[in-house]
A tleap script that builds the chain and sets N, CA, C and O, in Angstrom:
source leaprc.protein.ff14SB
mol = sequence {
  NMET ALA GLN LEU ARG THR HIE PRO VAL LEU
  ASN ASN GLY GLY ILE PRO ASN TRP PRO PRO
  LEU TRP LEU ARG PRO HIE PRO PRO PRO PRO
  LYS VAL LEU GLU GLY GLU VAL GLY THR LEU
  ARG ASP VAL GLN SER HIE GLU PRO ASP GLN
  CYS PHE LEU THR MET GLU PHE ASP LYS GLU
  PHE TYR ILE GLY ALA LEU VAL VAL ARG GLU
  ALA ALA PHE CYS ARG GLN ILE TYR GLU LEU
  LEU ARG ALA HIE LEU GLY LYS PRO ILE LYS
  GLU ILE GLY ASP LEU ASP ILE CGLU
}
set mol.1.N position { 97.000 122.164 87.871 }
set mol.1.CA position { 97.824 121.256 87.085 }
set mol.1.C position { 99.302 121.516 87.419 }
set mol.1.O position { 99.715 122.636 87.721 }
set mol.2.N position { 100.056 120.447 87.350 }
set mol.2.CA position { 101.497 120.530 87.586 }
set mol.2.C position { 102.171 119.457 86.753 }
set mol.2.O position { 101.567 118.443 86.404 }
set mol.3.N position { 103.431 119.701 86.445 }
set mol.3.CA position { 104.183 118.654 85.762 }
set mol.3.C position { 104.369 117.484 86.724 }
set mol.3.O position { 104.446 117.668 87.939 }
set mol.4.N position { 104.438 116.295 86.168 }
set mol.4.CA position { 104.610 115.097 86.988 }
set mol.4.C position { 105.788 115.259 87.941 }
set mol.4.O position { 105.678 114.916 89.118 }
set mol.5.N position { 106.898 115.771 87.459 }
set mol.5.CA position { 108.115 115.855 88.281 }
set mol.5.C position { 107.970 116.803 89.473 }
set mol.5.O position { 108.707 116.675 90.452 }
set mol.6.N position { 107.030 117.753 89.405 }
set mol.6.CA position { 106.891 118.726 90.493 }
set mol.6.C position { 105.567 118.607 91.232 }
set mol.6.O position { 105.258 119.447 92.078 }
set mol.7.N position { 104.784 117.588 90.933 }
set mol.7.CA position { 103.475 117.459 91.570 }
set mol.7.C position { 103.651 117.272 93.082 }
set mol.7.O position { 104.470 116.461 93.514 }
set mol.8.N position { 102.882 118.024 93.888 }
set mol.8.CA position { 103.066 117.955 95.340 }
set mol.8.C position { 102.810 116.576 95.955 }
set mol.8.O position { 103.399 116.259 96.989 }
set mol.9.N position { 101.961 115.757 95.359 }
set mol.9.CA position { 101.701 114.428 95.923 }
set mol.9.C position { 102.905 113.501 95.715 }
set mol.9.O position { 103.052 112.506 96.425 }
set mol.10.N position { 103.756 113.825 94.752 }
set mol.10.CA position { 104.972 113.028 94.526 }
set mol.10.C position { 106.161 113.625 95.272 }
set mol.10.O position { 107.295 113.583 94.796 }
set mol.11.N position { 105.886 114.175 96.433 }
set mol.11.CA position { 106.909 114.793 97.256 }
set mol.11.C position { 106.736 114.249 98.672 }
set mol.11.O position { 105.720 114.508 99.318 }
set mol.12.N position { 107.701 113.514 99.142 }
set mol.12.CA position { 107.625 112.924 100.484 }
set mol.12.C position { 108.546 113.665 101.438 }
set mol.12.O position { 109.764 113.491 101.401 }
set mol.13.N position { 107.965 114.485 102.283 }
set mol.13.CA position { 108.757 115.212 103.271 }
set mol.13.C position { 109.797 116.118 102.660 }
set mol.13.O position { 110.900 116.246 103.193 }
set mol.14.N position { 109.464 116.752 101.546 }
set mol.14.CA position { 110.390 117.654 100.879 }
set mol.14.C position { 111.325 116.970 99.899 }
set mol.14.O position { 112.140 117.632 99.257 }
set mol.15.N position { 111.221 115.666 99.778 }
set mol.15.CA position { 112.066 114.914 98.848 }
set mol.15.C position { 111.214 114.473 97.664 }
set mol.15.O position { 110.272 113.700 97.835 }
set mol.16.N position { 111.538 114.958 96.458 }
set mol.16.CA position { 110.734 114.569 95.294 }
set mol.16.C position { 110.898 113.084 94.963 }
set mol.16.O position { 111.984 112.518 95.090 }
set mol.17.N position { 109.796 112.472 94.538 }
set mol.17.CA position { 109.788 111.056 94.149 }
set mol.17.C position { 110.099 110.854 92.673 }
set mol.17.O position { 110.436 109.747 92.253 }
set mol.18.N position { 109.987 111.918 91.886 }
set mol.18.CA position { 110.227 111.790 90.448 }
set mol.18.C position { 111.482 112.537 90.087 }
set mol.18.O position { 111.660 113.676 90.520 }
set mol.19.N position { 112.341 111.949 89.325 }
set mol.19.CA position { 112.339 110.559 88.900 }
set mol.19.C position { 112.789 109.657 90.045 }
set mol.19.O position { 113.471 110.107 90.966 }
set mol.20.N position { 112.407 108.386 89.985 }
set mol.20.CA position { 112.892 107.478 91.028 }
set mol.20.C position { 114.392 107.238 90.884 }
set mol.20.O position { 114.981 107.536 89.845 }
set mol.21.N position { 114.989 106.708 91.911 }
set mol.21.CA position { 116.370 106.237 91.843 }
set mol.21.C position { 116.342 104.932 91.062 }
set mol.21.O position { 115.536 104.049 91.358 }
set mol.22.N position { 117.202 104.803 90.084 }
set mol.22.CA position { 117.198 103.631 89.196 }
set mol.22.C position { 118.277 102.650 89.620 }
set mol.22.O position { 119.435 103.030 89.789 }
set mol.23.N position { 117.901 101.392 89.790 }
set mol.23.CA position { 118.831 100.349 90.214 }
set mol.23.C position { 118.878 99.238 89.171 }
set mol.23.O position { 117.842 98.712 88.763 }
set mol.24.N position { 120.081 98.888 88.748 }
set mol.24.CA position { 120.273 97.720 87.878 }
set mol.24.C position { 120.856 96.624 88.758 }
set mol.24.O position { 122.044 96.651 89.078 }
set mol.25.N position { 120.017 95.647 89.159 }
set mol.25.CA position { 120.493 94.633 90.096 }
set mol.25.C position { 121.387 93.571 89.473 }
set mol.25.O position { 122.214 92.982 90.170 }
set mol.26.N position { 121.239 93.311 88.168 }
set mol.26.CA position { 121.996 92.236 87.521 }
set mol.26.C position { 122.598 92.747 86.227 }
set mol.26.O position { 121.953 93.571 85.579 }
set mol.27.N position { 123.745 92.340 85.808 }
set mol.27.CA position { 124.669 91.465 86.534 }
set mol.27.C position { 125.390 92.246 87.621 }
set mol.27.O position { 125.485 93.472 87.555 }
set mol.28.N position { 125.900 91.529 88.629 }
set mol.28.CA position { 126.652 92.201 89.690 }
set mol.28.C position { 127.882 92.888 89.115 }
set mol.28.O position { 128.395 92.436 88.091 }
set mol.29.N position { 128.367 93.935 89.712 }
set mol.29.CA position { 127.809 94.571 90.900 }
set mol.29.C position { 126.598 95.434 90.531 }
set mol.29.O position { 126.459 95.847 89.380 }
set mol.30.N position { 125.721 95.707 91.508 }
set mol.30.CA position { 124.575 96.574 91.229 }
set mol.30.C position { 125.047 97.946 90.751 }
set mol.30.O position { 126.134 98.402 91.105 }
set mol.31.N position { 124.222 98.582 89.955 }
set mol.31.CA position { 124.549 99.895 89.411 }
set mol.31.C position { 123.354 100.810 89.651 }
set mol.31.O position { 122.207 100.393 89.488 }
set mol.32.N position { 123.619 102.057 90.038 }
set mol.32.CA position { 122.563 103.020 90.328 }
set mol.32.C position { 122.686 104.203 89.374 }
set mol.32.O position { 123.785 104.689 89.105 }
set mol.33.N position { 121.543 104.659 88.868 }
set mol.33.CA position { 121.471 105.870 88.049 }
set mol.33.C position { 120.492 106.841 88.692 }
set mol.33.O position { 119.539 106.430 89.354 }
set mol.34.N position { 120.735 108.122 88.493 }
set mol.34.CA position { 119.818 109.157 88.957 }
set mol.34.C position { 119.404 110.009 87.772 }
set mol.34.O position { 120.143 110.135 86.795 }
set mol.35.N position { 118.223 110.590 87.866 }
set mol.35.CA position { 117.786 111.557 86.871 }
set mol.35.C position { 116.783 111.009 85.882 }
set mol.35.O position { 116.411 109.836 85.916 }
set mol.36.N position { 116.356 111.896 84.999 }
set mol.36.CA position { 115.361 111.564 83.977 }
set mol.36.C position { 116.070 111.023 82.744 }
set mol.36.O position { 116.185 111.697 81.720 }
set mol.37.N position { 116.536 109.799 82.869 }
set mol.37.CA position { 117.291 109.151 81.798 }
set mol.37.C position { 116.537 107.924 81.314 }
set mol.37.O position { 115.704 107.373 82.034 }
set mol.38.N position { 116.829 107.503 80.107 }
set mol.38.CA position { 116.294 106.250 79.599 }
set mol.38.C position { 114.869 106.330 79.091 }
set mol.38.O position { 114.285 107.404 78.950 }
set mol.39.N position { 114.332 105.145 78.819 }
set mol.39.CA position { 113.008 104.966 78.230 }
set mol.39.C position { 112.185 104.047 79.123 }
set mol.39.O position { 112.671 103.008 79.569 }
set mol.40.N position { 110.939 104.431 79.383 }
set mol.40.CA position { 110.059 103.608 80.209 }
set mol.40.C position { 109.656 102.353 79.452 }
set mol.40.O position { 109.112 102.440 78.351 }
set mol.41.N position { 109.918 101.191 80.030 }
set mol.41.CA position { 109.596 99.915 79.381 }
set mol.41.C position { 108.432 99.186 80.036 }
set mol.41.O position { 107.705 98.458 79.360 }
set mol.42.N position { 108.240 99.371 81.350 }
set mol.42.CA position { 107.139 98.677 82.024 }
set mol.42.C position { 106.809 99.418 83.307 }
set mol.42.O position { 107.644 100.132 83.863 }
set mol.43.N position { 105.580 99.236 83.766 }
set mol.43.CA position { 105.160 99.748 85.071 }
set mol.43.C position { 104.219 98.726 85.691 }
set mol.43.O position { 103.330 98.196 85.025 }
set mol.44.N position { 104.427 98.459 86.967 }
set mol.44.CA position { 103.593 97.526 87.719 }
set mol.44.C position { 103.041 98.251 88.939 }
set mol.44.O position { 103.761 98.981 89.621 }
set mol.45.N position { 101.768 98.043 89.204 }
set mol.45.CA position { 101.129 98.635 90.372 }
set mol.45.C position { 101.272 97.693 91.556 }
set mol.45.O position { 101.048 96.488 91.444 }
set mol.46.N position { 101.646 98.260 92.677 }
set mol.46.CA position { 101.678 97.508 93.931 }
set mol.46.C position { 100.781 98.283 94.885 }
set mol.46.O position { 101.221 99.187 95.596 }
set mol.47.N position { 99.502 97.897 94.875 }
set mol.47.CA position { 98.477 98.629 95.620 }
set mol.47.C position { 98.825 98.696 97.099 }
set mol.47.O position { 99.474 97.783 97.609 }
set mol.48.N position { 98.422 99.730 97.793 }
set mol.48.CA position { 97.641 100.832 97.238 }
set mol.48.C position { 98.467 102.044 96.849 }
set mol.48.O position { 97.934 102.974 96.243 }
set mol.49.N position { 99.780 102.063 97.184 }
set mol.49.CA position { 100.495 103.335 97.066 }
set mol.49.C position { 101.878 103.251 96.423 }
set mol.49.O position { 102.716 104.121 96.661 }
set mol.50.N position { 102.134 102.223 95.614 }
set mol.50.CA position { 103.447 102.095 94.986 }
set mol.50.C position { 103.329 101.664 93.534 }
set mol.50.O position { 102.426 100.917 93.158 }
set mol.51.N position { 104.260 102.150 92.733 }
set mol.51.CA position { 104.418 101.697 91.351 }
set mol.51.C position { 105.883 101.340 91.156 }
set mol.51.O position { 106.775 102.056 91.611 }
set mol.52.N position { 106.116 100.234 90.481 }
set mol.52.CA position { 107.471 99.820 90.150 }
set mol.52.C position { 107.668 99.994 88.654 }
set mol.52.O position { 106.889 99.476 87.855 }
set mol.53.N position { 108.710 100.723 88.277 }
set mol.53.CA position { 108.977 101.058 86.890 }
set mol.53.C position { 110.208 100.310 86.396 }
set mol.53.O position { 111.158 100.085 87.146 }
set mol.54.N position { 110.178 99.931 85.134 }
set mol.54.CA position { 111.355 99.381 84.472 }
set mol.54.C position { 111.748 100.352 83.373 }
set mol.54.O position { 110.925 100.736 82.543 }
set mol.55.N position { 113.004 100.740 83.378 }
set mol.55.CA position { 113.539 101.714 82.439 }
set mol.55.C position { 114.737 101.090 81.722 }
set mol.55.O position { 115.501 100.329 82.315 }
set mol.56.N position { 114.889 101.423 80.445 }
set mol.56.CA position { 116.044 100.957 79.678 }
set mol.56.C position { 116.957 102.140 79.372 }
set mol.56.O position { 116.505 103.187 78.909 }
set mol.57.N position { 118.252 101.953 79.638 }
set mol.57.CA position { 119.258 102.981 79.367 }
set mol.57.C position { 120.528 102.281 78.901 }
set mol.57.O position { 121.043 101.401 79.592 }
set mol.58.N position { 121.027 102.661 77.750 }
set mol.58.CA position { 122.241 102.049 77.182 }
set mol.58.C position { 122.157 100.520 77.148 }
set mol.58.O position { 123.103 99.823 77.515 }
set mol.59.N position { 121.011 100.023 76.702 }
set mol.59.CA position { 120.770 98.584 76.532 }
set mol.59.C position { 120.797 97.799 77.842 }
set mol.59.O position { 120.972 96.580 77.833 }
set mol.60.N position { 120.624 98.493 78.967 }
set mol.60.CA position { 120.534 97.839 80.271 }
set mol.60.C position { 119.209 98.237 80.914 }
set mol.60.O position { 118.706 99.337 80.686 }
set mol.61.N position { 118.647 97.333 81.720 }
set mol.61.CA position { 117.364 97.577 82.366 }
set mol.61.C position { 117.562 97.918 83.839 }
set mol.61.O position { 118.362 97.298 84.539 }
set mol.62.N position { 116.816 98.915 84.286 }
set mol.62.CA position { 116.873 99.414 85.656 }
set mol.62.C position { 115.466 99.407 86.244 }
set mol.62.O position { 114.476 99.513 85.519 }
set mol.63.N position { 115.394 99.281 87.556 }
set mol.63.CA position { 114.120 99.284 88.270 }
set mol.63.C position { 114.084 100.507 89.181 }
set mol.63.O position { 115.078 100.858 89.817 }
set mol.64.N position { 112.912 101.149 89.230 }
set mol.64.CA position { 112.695 102.275 90.129 }
set mol.64.C position { 111.343 102.139 90.799 }
set mol.64.O position { 110.445 101.488 90.264 }
set mol.65.N position { 111.191 102.747 91.967 }
set mol.65.CA position { 109.928 102.675 92.706 }
set mol.65.C position { 109.407 104.074 92.993 }
set mol.65.O position { 110.161 104.969 93.373 }
set mol.66.N position { 108.106 104.246 92.805 }
set mol.66.CA position { 107.420 105.471 93.203 }
set mol.66.C position { 106.515 105.134 94.375 }
set mol.66.O position { 105.708 104.208 94.296 }
set mol.67.N position { 106.646 105.875 95.452 }
set mol.67.CA position { 105.739 105.746 96.588 }
set mol.67.C position { 104.878 106.998 96.587 }
set mol.67.O position { 105.386 108.118 96.641 }
set mol.68.N position { 103.567 106.794 96.523 }
set mol.68.CA position { 102.619 107.901 96.382 }
set mol.68.C position { 101.769 107.959 97.644 }
set mol.68.O position { 101.264 106.937 98.109 }
set mol.69.N position { 101.613 109.153 98.193 }
set mol.69.CA position { 100.901 109.300 99.468 }
set mol.69.C position { 99.418 108.982 99.383 }
set mol.69.O position { 98.818 108.609 100.392 }
set mol.70.N position { 98.812 109.115 98.218 }
set mol.70.CA position { 97.370 108.921 98.067 }
set mol.70.C position { 97.101 107.778 97.090 }
set mol.70.O position { 97.599 107.785 95.964 }
set mol.71.N position { 96.312 106.798 97.529 }
set mol.71.CA position { 96.043 105.616 96.705 }
set mol.71.C position { 95.376 105.969 95.377 }
set mol.71.O position { 95.745 105.412 94.343 }
set mol.72.N position { 94.400 106.884 95.382 }
set mol.72.CA position { 93.709 107.255 94.140 }
set mol.72.C position { 94.683 107.910 93.163 }
set mol.72.O position { 94.613 107.669 91.958 }
set mol.73.N position { 95.582 108.730 93.678 }
set mol.73.CA position { 96.564 109.379 92.815 }
set mol.73.C position { 97.569 108.356 92.294 }
set mol.73.O position { 98.041 108.471 91.162 }
set mol.74.N position { 97.896 107.367 93.103 }
set mol.74.CA position { 98.800 106.303 92.658 }
set mol.74.C position { 98.197 105.576 91.459 }
set mol.74.O position { 98.901 105.272 90.496 }
set mol.75.N position { 96.909 105.302 91.517 }
set mol.75.CA position { 96.232 104.631 90.394 }
set mol.75.C position { 96.272 105.518 89.151 }
set mol.75.O position { 96.474 105.024 88.041 }
set mol.76.N position { 96.083 106.820 89.331 }
set mol.76.CA position { 96.140 107.765 88.213 }
set mol.76.C position { 97.540 107.773 87.596 }
set mol.76.O position { 97.682 107.770 86.373 }
set mol.77.N position { 98.560 107.785 88.434 }
set mol.77.CA position { 99.949 107.759 87.953 }
set mol.77.C position { 100.216 106.459 87.198 }
set mol.77.O position { 100.843 106.470 86.139 }
set mol.78.N position { 99.744 105.351 87.739 }
set mol.78.CA position { 99.924 104.058 87.085 }
set mol.78.C position { 99.326 104.086 85.679 }
set mol.78.O position { 99.979 103.674 84.720 }
set mol.79.N position { 98.098 104.568 85.551 }
set mol.79.CA position { 97.430 104.623 84.244 }
set mol.79.C position { 98.179 105.553 83.288 }
set mol.79.O position { 98.327 105.242 82.106 }
set mol.80.N position { 98.644 106.677 83.789 }
set mol.80.CA position { 99.406 107.618 82.970 }
set mol.80.C position { 100.690 106.966 82.460 }
set mol.80.O position { 101.024 107.086 81.282 }
set mol.81.N position { 101.400 106.284 83.339 }
set mol.81.CA position { 102.653 105.637 82.944 }
set mol.81.C position { 102.403 104.511 81.948 }
set mol.81.O position { 103.161 104.358 80.990 }
set mol.82.N position { 101.350 103.721 82.159 }
set mol.82.CA position { 101.015 102.646 81.203 }
set mol.82.C position { 100.768 103.217 79.814 }
set mol.82.O position { 101.136 102.607 78.811 }
set mol.83.N position { 100.144 104.388 79.759 }
set mol.83.CA position { 99.836 105.017 78.474 }
set mol.83.C position { 101.078 105.586 77.794 }
set mol.83.O position { 101.028 105.954 76.620 }
set mol.84.N position { 102.189 105.662 78.521 }
set mol.84.CA position { 103.408 106.256 77.964 }
set mol.84.C position { 104.586 105.283 77.930 }
set mol.84.O position { 105.741 105.707 77.911 }
set mol.85.N position { 104.297 103.992 77.921 }
set mol.85.CA position { 105.376 103.015 77.759 }
set mol.85.C position { 106.093 103.278 76.440 }
set mol.85.O position { 105.459 103.597 75.434 }
set mol.86.N position { 107.405 103.144 76.450 }
set mol.86.CA position { 108.200 103.388 75.251 }
set mol.86.C position { 108.625 104.836 75.083 }
set mol.86.O position { 109.334 105.169 74.133 }
set mol.87.N position { 108.202 105.698 75.995 }
set mol.87.CA position { 108.547 107.127 75.926 }
set mol.87.C position { 109.746 107.419 76.823 }
set mol.87.O position { 109.988 106.707 77.797 }
set mol.88.N position { 110.500 108.476 76.488 }
set mol.88.CA position { 111.619 108.878 77.342 }
set mol.88.C position { 111.133 109.322 78.729 }
set mol.88.O position { 110.085 109.956 78.849 }
set mol.89.N position { 111.885 108.992 79.753 }
set mol.89.CA position { 111.546 109.369 81.123 }
set mol.89.C position { 111.426 110.885 81.243 }
set mol.89.O position { 110.529 111.375 81.930 }
set mol.90.N position { 112.298 111.627 80.600 }
set mol.90.CA position { 112.236 113.098 80.650 }
set mol.90.C position { 110.916 113.596 80.097 }
set mol.90.O position { 110.301 114.488 80.681 }
set mol.91.N position { 110.470 113.039 78.984 }
set mol.91.CA position { 109.206 113.437 78.370 }
set mol.91.C position { 108.035 113.144 79.315 }
set mol.91.O position { 107.089 113.929 79.390 }
set mol.92.N position { 108.092 112.042 80.021 }
set mol.92.CA position { 107.040 111.695 80.974 }
set mol.92.C position { 107.037 112.690 82.135 }
set mol.92.O position { 105.969 113.095 82.596 }
set mol.93.N position { 108.196 113.081 82.601 }
set mol.93.CA position { 108.285 114.077 83.670 }
set mol.93.C position { 107.703 115.418 83.285 }
set mol.93.O position { 107.266 116.177 84.151 }
set mol.94.N position { 107.690 115.725 81.980 }
set mol.94.CA position { 107.131 116.987 81.476 }
set mol.94.C position { 105.607 116.996 81.452 }
set mol.94.O position { 105.006 118.063 81.327 }
set mol.95.N position { 104.965 115.827 81.571 }
set mol.95.CA position { 103.510 115.745 81.438 }
set mol.95.C position { 102.806 116.522 82.544 }
set mol.95.O position { 103.218 116.491 83.703 }
set mol.96.N position { 101.735 117.220 82.164 }
set mol.96.CA position { 100.898 117.933 83.130 }
set mol.96.C position { 99.826 116.995 83.657 }
set mol.96.O position { 99.173 116.287 82.891 }
set mol.97.N position { 99.651 116.996 84.978 }
set mol.97.CA position { 98.608 116.187 85.609 }
set mol.97.C position { 97.917 117.017 86.682 }
set mol.97.O position { 98.468 117.999 87.179 }
set mol.98.N position { 96.701 116.608 87.029 }
set mol.98.CA position { 95.951 117.322 88.075 }
set mol.98.C position { 96.263 116.756 89.432 }
set mol.98.O position { 95.727 117.226 90.436 }
savepdb mol mol.pdb
quit
């Protein structure tokens, strides 16, 4: 077991995938946030190896992407995130997963 933020499958070439880089595309100009900030509002699966997350921070919505090396693990992450909608991103990063 490992916390979501340190799970080896969420590590691409030594670069951790959690938390994703957060982008607020609208209104212009685009704005980028880093770190375990905000609250998870939505997650969409883009099979077989990506999840797109929507996070709310200071009444603004941001989009982040997780690229997962293993399709089965991506599905597991998707289900875990769906079960934690409305939770703080930091709290989700603390979750233990296999």
